[in-house]
C-alpha positions as CSV (number, residue, x, y, z in Angstrom):
1,X,-2.8,-17.9,-10.0
2,X,-5.3,-18.7,-7.2
3,X,-5.3,-16.5,-4.1
4,X,-3.0,-17.7,-1.3
5,X,-4.0,-17.2,2.3
6,X,-1.4,-16.7,5.0
7,X,-1.6,-15.8,8.7
8,X,-4.7,-17.7,9.4
9,X,-6.4,-16.2,6.4
10,X,-5.8,-12.6,7.5
11,X,-3.3,-12.0,4.6
12,X,-4.3,-12.8,1.1
13,X,-1.9,-12.7,-1.8
14,X,-3.6,-12.2,-5.1
15,X,-3.0,-10.9,-8.7
16,X,-5.1,-8.3,-10.4
17,X,-5.7,-4.6,-10.7
18,X,-5.7,-2.9,-7.4
19,X,-8.0,-0.1,-8.7
20,X,-10.7,-2.8,-9.2
21,X,-10.5,-4.1,-5.6
22,X,-13.7,-3.9,-3.6
23,X,-12.0,-3.7,-0.2
24,X,-12.8,-0.7,2.0
25,X,-9.5,0.9,1.2
26,X,-6.7,0.5,-1.3
27,X,-3.2,1.7,-0.8
28,X,-1.5,4.1,-3.2
29,X,2.2,3.8,-3.6
30,X,2.3,7.6,-3.9
31,X,5.1,10.1,-4.4
32,X,5.6,12.7,-1.8
33,X,3.8,15.4,-3.9
34,X,0.5,13.5,-3.7
35,X,-0.2,14.9,-7.1
36,X,-0.3,11.6,-9.0
37,X,2.4,10.0,-11.1
38,X,3.1,6.7,-12.9
39,X,2.4,3.1,-12.0
40,X,-0.1,2.4,-9.2
41,X,-0.2,6.1,-8.3
42,X,-1.3,7.2,-11.8
43,X,-3.8,4.3,-12.1
44,X,-5.4,5.3,-8.9
45,X,-5.6,9.0,-9.8
46,X,-7.0,8.2,-13.3
47,X,-9.5,5.6,-12.0
48,X,-10.6,7.6,-9.0
49,X,-11.2,10.8,-11.0
50,X,-10.5,14.5,-10.0
51,X,-11.8,14.2,-6.4
52,X,-8.7,12.4,-5.2
53,X,-6.4,15.0,-6.6
54,X,-8.5,17.8,-5.1
55,X,-8.3,16.1,-1.7
56,X,-4.6,15.7,-2.1
57,X,-4.2,19.4,-3.0
58,X,-6.1,20.3,0.2
59,X,-3.8,18.1,2.2
60,X,-0.7,19.7,0.7
61,X,-2.0,23.2,1.6
62,X,-2.9,22.2,5.2
63,X,-1.0,19.3,6.7
64,X,1.8,18.5,4.2
65,X,3.1,21.7,2.6
66,X,6.5,20.0,2.0
67,X,4.9,16.8,0.7
68,X,4.0,13.5,2.5
69,X,7.2,12.2,4.2
70,X,8.6,8.8,3.2
71,X,7.1,6.1,5.5
72,X,4.0,8.1,6.5
73,X,0.4,7.6,5.3
74,X,-2.7,9.8,4.8
75,X,-6.3,8.9,3.8
76,X,-8.5,10.4,1.1
77,X,-11.8,9.3,-0.4
78,X,-11.6,7.0,-3.4
79,X,-13.6,9.0,-5.9
80,X,-14.9,6.7,-8.7
81,X,-13.0,3.6,-7.4
82,X,-15.0,0.7,-5.9
83,X,-13.1,1.2,-2.6
84,X,-14.3,3.8,-0.1
85,X,-10.8,5.1,0.8
86,X,-7.3,5.5,-0.6
87,X,-4.5,5.4,1.8
88,X,-1.5,7.1,0.3
89,X,1.9,6.2,1.4
90,X,5.4,7.1,0.2
91,X,7.9,4.4,0.0
92,X,11.7,4.7,0.1
93,X,13.9,4.9,-3.0
94,X,16.4,2.1,-3.0
95,X,19.8,3.4,-2.2
96,X,18.7,5.9,0.4
97,X,19.6,5.3,4.0
98,X,17.2,3.3,6.3
99,X,15.2,1.9,3.5
100,X,13.9,-1.1,5.4
101,X,12.8,0.9,8.3
102,X,11.0,3.4,6.0
103,X,9.3,0.6,4.0
104,X,8.1,-1.1,7.2
105,X,6.8,2.3,8.2
106,X,4.7,2.5,5.1
107,X,2.9,-0.7,5.9
108,X,2.6,0.0,9.6
109,X,1.3,3.6,9.2
110,X,-1.2,2.6,6.5
111,X,-2.5,-0.2,8.9
112,X,-2.7,2.3,11.7
113,X,-4.8,4.7,9.5
114,X,-7.0,1.7,8.5
115,X,-7.5,0.7,12.2
116,X,-8.4,4.3,13.1
117,X,-11.2,4.2,10.5
118,X,-12.3,0.7,11.8
119,X,-11.7,-0.7,8.3
120,X,-12.0,-4.5,8.0
121,X,-10.1,-4.8,4.7
122,X,-7.3,-3.0,3.0
123,X,-5.4,-3.9,-0.2
124,X,-1.7,-3.1,-0.8
125,X,0.3,-2.9,-4.0
126,X,4.1,-3.8,-3.8
127,X,5.4,-0.5,-2.5
128,X,8.7,0.9,-3.9
129,X,9.5,-2.1,-6.1
130,X,8.8,-0.3,-9.3
131,X,10.6,2.9,-10.3
132,X,11.9,3.3,-6.8
133,X,14.0,0.2,-7.4
134,X,13.6,-1.7,-4.1
135,X,14.6,-5.4,-4.8
136,X,11.4,-7.4,-4.8
137,X,12.7,-10.2,-2.5
138,X,13.9,-7.8,0.1
139,X,10.7,-5.8,-0.1
140,X,8.7,-9.0,0.3
141,X,10.5,-9.8,3.6
142,X,10.0,-6.3,5.0
143,X,6.4,-6.0,3.9
144,X,5.4,-9.4,5.3
145,X,7.1,-8.8,8.7
146,X,5.5,-5.4,9.1
147,X,2.0,-6.6,8.3
148,X,2.5,-9.8,10.4
149,X,3.7,-7.8,13.4
150,X,0.8,-5.3,13.1
151,X,-1.8,-8.0,12.8
152,X,-0.5,-9.9,15.8
153,X,-1.4,-6.9,18.0
154,X,-4.5,-5.5,16.3
155,X,-7.9,-6.9,15.5
156,X,-8.4,-4.4,12.6
157,X,-8.1,-4.6,9.8
158,X,-9.3,-8.2,9.7
159,X,-8.0,-8.9,6.2
160,X,-5.0,-7.5,4.4
161,X,-4.6,-8.1,0.6
162,X,-1.3,-8.0,-1.2
163,X,-2.3,-7.3,-4.8
164,X,0.3,-8.0,-7.5
165,X,-0.3,-6.9,-11.0
166,X,1.5,-10.1,-12.4
167,X,1.4,-13.7,-11.3
168,X,5.3,-13.6,-11.6
169,X,5.5,-10.9,-8.9
170,X,3.1,-12.7,-6.6
171,X,5.3,-15.8,-7.1
172,X,8.4,-13.9,-6.2
173,X,6.7,-12.7,-3.0
174,X,5.5,-16.2,-2.0
175,X,8.8,-17.9,-2.9
176,X,10.7,-15.4,-0.8
177,X,8.5,-16.0,2.2
178,X,8.9,-19.8,1.8
179,X,12.7,-19.4,1.9
180,X,12.5,-17.8,5.3
């Protein structure tokens, strides 16, 4: 599937392995422990090497002794990954209360952290749509609206990538947006 550009080219929908993205930052769909896990989280920790886990341990000891709250975001280095930073965010579990607001918060807080670092490019996976069970179509609407609203009022980041592991998931995202 070819890349699809939206929002005057500031949002790019693509398929691939987020751990291979050469953007300044990639986003980790983390769990609140920040200690790694499955899916994107595990792939980022494995690909980045032990330095990401060490930074996460320091964050747990200092700023987040009870874990990173759902909808919040925190930045670490990217270790051995081609990106410079990893922005960790914890998505909501489908069935909890306030899922849409919490999911939008993941995207908004991540973009705020990217803007604070003056980053021009950031790449997101599909947050909460794996083991957390968030329906992909609903997640697409929430994610797109949150990113669109942020980009309307901020010059940075200049480009946001939505990186889907499969062309089918990218198609679900794009089809959902085309349906309004």
